[in-house]
FIMAR-757104 format. One record per residue (C-alpha): residue number from 1; x, y, z. Coordinates in nm, 2 decimals, padded with zeros to 4 digits, always signed. Layout:
{rec NUM,{X,Y,Z}}
...
! end
This chain:
{rec 1,{+00.00,-00.01,-00.01}}
{rec 2,{+00.16,+00.34,-00.10}}
{rec 3,{+00.17,+00.60,+00.18}}
{rec 4,{-00.13,+00.84,-00.01}}
{rec 5,{-00.35,+00.55,-00.06}}
{rec 6,{-00.66,+00.50,+00.16}}
{rec 7,{-00.72,+00.21,+00.37}}
{rec 8,{-01.01,-00.05,+00.49}}
{rec 9,{-01.00,-00.09,+00.85}}
{rec 10,{-01.21,-00.37,+01.01}}
{rec 11,{-01.31,-00.30,+01.38}}
{rec 12,{-01.42,-00.61,+01.57}}
{rec 13,{-01.63,-00.51,+01.83}}
{rec 14,{-01.99,-00.60,+02.00}}
{rec 15,{-02.09,-00.24,+01.99}}
{rec 16,{-01.91,+00.04,+01.81}}
{rec 17,{-01.75,+00.22,+02.09}}
{rec 18,{-01.38,+00.18,+01.94}}
{rec 19,{-01.53,+00.32,+01.60}}
{rec 20,{-01.69,+00.62,+01.76}}
{rec 21,{-01.37,+00.66,+01.96}}
{rec 22,{-01.16,+00.67,+01.64}}
{rec 23,{-01.42,+00.86,+01.44}}
{rec 24,{-01.46,+01.14,+01.71}}
{rec 25,{-01.06,+01.19,+01.71}}
{rec 26,{-01.06,+01.25,+01.34}}
{rec 27,{-01.37,+01.46,+01.35}}
{rec 28,{-01.20,+01.70,+01.61}}
{rec 29,{-00.92,+01.73,+01.36}}
{rec 30,{-01.15,+01.89,+01.10}}
{rec 31,{-01.17,+01.56,+00.89}}
{rec 32,{-01.52,+01.52,+00.73}}
{rec 33,{-01.69,+01.17,+00.77}}
{rec 34,{-01.99,+00.99,+00.60}}
{rec 35,{-02.13,+00.76,+00.84}}
{rec 36,{-02.36,+00.50,+00.70}}
{rec 37,{-02.55,+00.34,+01.00}}
{rec 38,{-02.83,+00.07,+01.08}}
{rec 39,{-02.94,+00.35,+01.34}}
{rec 40,{-03.12,+00.69,+01.25}}
{rec 41,{-02.91,+00.99,+01.17}}
{rec 42,{-03.07,+01.19,+01.46}}
{rec 43,{-02.96,+00.94,+01.69}}
{rec 44,{-02.58,+00.94,+01.58}}
{rec 45,{-02.61,+01.31,+01.53}}
{rec 46,{-02.68,+01.31,+01.93}}
{rec 47,{-02.38,+01.08,+02.01}}
{rec 48,{-02.16,+01.32,+01.80}}
{rec 49,{-02.28,+01.63,+01.93}}
{rec 50,{-01.98,+01.86,+01.94}}
{rec 51,{-01.83,+01.74,+01.61}}
{rec 52,{-02.17,+01.64,+01.42}}
{rec 53,{-02.11,+01.92,+01.17}}
{rec 54,{-01.82,+01.73,+01.02}}
{rec 55,{-02.02,+01.45,+00.99}}
{rec 56,{-02.28,+01.31,+00.72}}
{rec 57,{-02.52,+01.08,+00.85}}
{rec 58,{-02.69,+00.81,+00.64}}
{rec 59,{-02.95,+00.52,+00.71}}
{rec 60,{-02.99,+00.20,+00.59}}
{rec 61,{-03.35,+00.19,+00.56}}
{rec 62,{-03.59,+00.15,+00.28}}
{rec 63,{-03.75,+00.47,+00.37}}
{rec 64,{-03.78,+00.73,+00.05}}
{rec 65,{-03.60,+00.97,+00.28}}
{rec 66,{-03.29,+01.21,+00.16}}
{rec 67,{-03.06,+01.08,+00.42}}
{rec 68,{-03.15,+00.69,+00.36}}
{rec 69,{-02.98,+00.43,+00.15}}
{rec 70,{-03.22,+00.13,+00.08}}
{rec 71,{-03.02,-00.16,+00.21}}
{rec 72,{-03.13,-00.37,-00.09}}
{rec 73,{-02.96,-00.14,-00.32}}
{rec 74,{-02.59,-00.21,-00.31}}
{rec 75,{-02.53,+00.05,-00.61}}
{rec 76,{-02.69,+00.34,-00.43}}
{rec 77,{-02.46,+00.23,-00.13}}
{rec 78,{-02.14,+00.22,-00.33}}
{rec 79,{-02.25,+00.57,-00.51}}
{rec 80,{-02.33,+00.73,-00.19}}
{rec 81,{-01.98,+00.66,-00.06}}
{rec 82,{-01.80,+00.73,-00.42}}
{rec 83,{-02.02,+01.08,-00.42}}
{rec 84,{-01.90,+01.18,-00.06}}
{rec 85,{-01.55,+01.08,-00.14}}
{rec 86,{-01.55,+01.29,-00.46}}
{rec 87,{-01.66,+01.59,-00.28}}
{rec 88,{-01.43,+01.57,+00.04}}
{rec 89,{-01.05,+01.55,+00.05}}
{rec 90,{-00.91,+01.27,+00.27}}
{rec 91,{-01.22,+01.18,+00.44}}
{rec 92,{-01.38,+00.89,+00.65}}
{rec 93,{-01.66,+00.64,+00.58}}
{rec 94,{-01.79,+00.43,+00.86}}
{rec 95,{-02.01,+00.15,+00.81}}
{rec 96,{-02.19,+00.02,+01.12}}
{rec 97,{-02.48,-00.20,+00.93}}
{rec 98,{-02.29,-00.50,+00.77}}
{rec 99,{-02.56,-00.70,+00.93}}
{rec 100,{-02.84,-00.52,+00.78}}
{rec 101,{-02.67,-00.53,+00.42}}
{rec 102,{-02.60,-00.89,+00.47}}
{rec 103,{-02.97,-00.97,+00.56}}
{rec 104,{-03.09,-00.80,+00.23}}
{rec 105,{-02.81,-00.95,+00.00}}
{rec 106,{-02.63,-01.21,+00.13}}
{rec 107,{-02.25,-01.16,+00.24}}
{rec 108,{-02.09,-01.23,-00.12}}
{rec 109,{-02.25,-00.93,-00.30}}
{rec 110,{-02.17,-00.73,+00.02}}
{rec 111,{-01.82,-00.81,+00.06}}
{rec 112,{-01.79,-00.75,-00.34}}
{rec 113,{-01.95,-00.41,-00.27}}
{rec 114,{-01.72,-00.28,+00.00}}
{rec 115,{-01.44,-00.41,-00.20}}
{rec 116,{-01.55,-00.18,-00.51}}
{rec 117,{-01.59,+00.11,-00.27}}
{rec 118,{-01.25,+00.05,-00.13}}
{rec 119,{-01.11,+00.08,-00.47}}
{rec 120,{-01.23,+00.44,-00.49}}
{rec 121,{-01.09,+00.56,-00.15}}
{rec 122,{-00.81,+00.76,-00.25}}
{rec 123,{-00.66,+00.91,+00.04}}
{rec 124,{-00.99,+00.83,+00.23}}
{rec 125,{-01.00,+00.56,+00.54}}
{rec 126,{-01.33,+00.31,+00.56}}
{rec 127,{-01.39,+00.22,+00.90}}
{rec 128,{-01.64,-00.10,+00.89}}
{rec 129,{-01.75,-00.21,+01.25}}
{rec 130,{-01.91,-00.55,+01.31}}
{rec 131,{-01.96,-00.79,+01.59}}
{rec 132,{-01.74,-01.10,+01.46}}
{rec 133,{-02.01,-01.33,+01.68}}
{rec 134,{-02.30,-01.25,+01.47}}
{rec 135,{-02.12,-01.39,+01.15}}
{rec 136,{-01.99,-01.73,+01.03}}
{rec 137,{-01.58,-01.72,+01.06}}
{rec 138,{-01.55,-01.77,+00.69}}
{rec 139,{-01.73,-01.44,+00.63}}
{rec 140,{-01.53,-01.27,+00.88}}
{rec 141,{-01.23,-01.41,+00.72}}
{rec 142,{-01.34,-01.30,+00.39}}
{rec 143,{-01.39,-00.94,+00.51}}
{rec 144,{-01.03,-00.95,+00.68}}
{rec 145,{-00.87,-01.05,+00.33}}
{rec 146,{-01.00,-00.73,+00.20}}
{rec 147,{-00.89,-00.53,+00.50}}
{rec 148,{-00.59,-00.33,+00.51}}
{rec 149,{-00.58,-00.36,+00.91}}
{rec 150,{-00.80,-00.54,+01.17}}
{rec 151,{-00.87,-00.38,+01.51}}
{rec 152,{-01.01,-00.61,+01.79}}
{rec 153,{-01.15,-00.49,+02.08}}
! end
């Protein structure tokens, strides 16, 4: 991996505490982040209150709202990431909702989608938070293979 390339960081944790700690630190530095979550944007904004202006929150929900990504639409998921990366310099993308994408699409299409999104990172970082106990070890292993770094909490 070259110095100016982004990286995919898989964070294994039951709840996204480490992910949020890492994200808050980067948001305080002024970096922009796209947070794609299984939780509503309002809920996330409350958790990131002092630094929320640097964060764009999107919800994995089939609702037709502007801040939603239908979880069954992996193309929209990828397009949302690419658009954010194109508009921001050296940003962070966070995914806390792999289980929702998996439920709608199956694991292989989701891993392929994340890998395609990873290919468009540029200088960005992509945090994927997941509870490894919710997945078959072979699925966790497949994600580890496309990750540049794995953080276990």
